[in-house]
C-alpha distance (Angstrom), angle and dihedral (degrees) to the residues before:
residue distance angle dihedral
M1 . . .
N2 3.81 . .
L3 3.81 91.1 .
K4 3.80 89.7 53.5
K5 3.81 91.7 51.3
C6 3.81 90.7 47.9
L7 3.81 91.7 51.2
I8 3.79 91.9 49.0
A9 3.81 91.6 48.1
A10 3.81 91.3 48.4
T11 3.80 91.3 49.6
V12 3.81 92.7 49.7
A13 3.81 92.0 46.4
S14 3.80 93.7 48.9
A15 3.81 91.1 47.9
A16 3.81 90.5 52.1
L17 3.79 91.0 51.4
A18 3.79 93.1 46.5
A19 3.83 95.2 48.9
P20 3.84 96.1 88.0
A21 3.81 89.4 57.0
F22 3.80 89.4 66.1
A23 3.82 95.4 55.1
G24 3.81 93.3 113.3
V25 3.79 97.7 43.5
S26 3.80 117.4 111.3
V27 3.77 125.4 -154.2
S28 3.77 125.5 -151.7
V29 3.76 131.6 -166.2
G30 3.78 108.5 -106.8
I31 3.80 95.6 -146.6
G32 3.78 115.4 84.2
V33 3.79 115.6 -135.1
P34 3.81 107.2 -145.8
V35 3.81 95.9 -149.6
A36 3.81 121.0 67.2
P37 3.80 117.1 -119.5
P38 3.81 116.9 -102.5
A39 3.79 120.2 -100.0
A40 3.79 113.3 -73.6
I41 3.78 116.6 -90.8
Y42 3.79 112.7 -118.3
E43 3.79 112.2 -114.7
P44 3.78 118.8 177.2
V45 3.80 110.3 -123.2
P46 3.80 108.2 -119.1
V47 3.77 124.8 -142.2
V48 3.78 102.8 -79.3
P49 3.81 116.4 -143.2
P50 3.81 118.8 -121.9
G51 3.79 111.8 -82.7
Y52 3.82 94.0 31.6
V53 3.80 136.4 88.0
W54 3.80 131.3 -154.8
A55 3.79 117.7 -109.5
P56 3.82 105.6 -161.8
G57 3.78 123.1 -133.9
Y58 3.79 121.1 -96.3
W59 3.79 142.4 179.6
G60 3.79 113.5 -92.3
W61 3.81 126.2 -166.5
N62 3.80 118.4 -127.7
G63 3.81 95.6 -171.7
Y64 3.81 94.3 -91.7
R65 3.79 107.7 40.9
Y66 3.79 144.8 -5.4
V67 3.81 117.4 -82.9
W68 3.81 125.8 -169.3
I69 3.80 115.4 -115.5
R70 3.79 108.8 -159.2
G71 3.79 122.1 -127.8
H72 3.79 118.6 -103.3
T73 3.78 143.1 175.4
I74 3.78 121.1 -97.2
V75 3.77 131.1 -170.2
A76 3.81 110.0 -90.5
R77 3.79 122.4 -119.7
P78 3.81 110.9 -144.1
G79 3.79 110.2 -124.9
Y80 3.82 93.1 20.0
A81 3.80 135.0 92.3
W82 3.81 123.7 -147.1
R83 3.81 114.2 -119.7
P84 3.81 106.0 -160.4
E85 3.77 128.7 -134.3
R86 3.79 115.2 -84.0
W87 3.78 145.1 167.7
E88 3.80 121.1 -117.6
H89 3.79 123.7 -160.4
R90 3.79 112.2 -131.1
G91 3.80 132.3 167.6
D92 3.81 98.8 -76.8
G93 3.80 99.7 34.2
H94 3.78 143.0 -65.1
H95 3.80 120.9 -30.6
F96 3.79 125.7 -159.5
V97 3.80 118.5 -128.7
Q98 3.80 114.3 -159.1
G99 3.81 117.6 -129.8
Y100 3.79 115.3 -102.0
W101 3.79 145.6 175.0
E102 3.79 116.9 -102.7
R103 3.78 126.0 -169.2
D104 3.80 105.8 -99.7
R105 3.78 109.9 -124.6
H106 3.82 94.3 179.2
G107 3.80 103.5 49.0
H108 3.82 94.4 -109.2
R109 3.77 127.6 127.0
C-alpha cells in the first residue's frame, strides 16, 4: 500500500515538473466537423490590466452545433505569447486547435 502511494506521488510530482515543457504544444480535436464555423463575433477588446493578456472569443463545438465562447483575460506568461483557439480546415472537415502559450521569439506578449 505504501509503495503504491509513493508511486502515485512520484508520478504526480514528475508531471507537475514536466508541465512547463509542454507550453508550446497545441492540441486539436480529432473529430472533423463538416460545416465551417460562423464568422467570428466582434467583441471590443477591453483595457487589459498589467500582467494579463486578452484571449479573444471563438466558436466552440458542443457535439451538435457551434457555440460562441466569449473572450477573456488570462494571466500572462513572461517570455511567451498566447496563440488563440482556432479552426483549421483539413481533408474531412474543420478541426479545432486549442489555444496555447508559445515561446515569444520577438519580445511581444
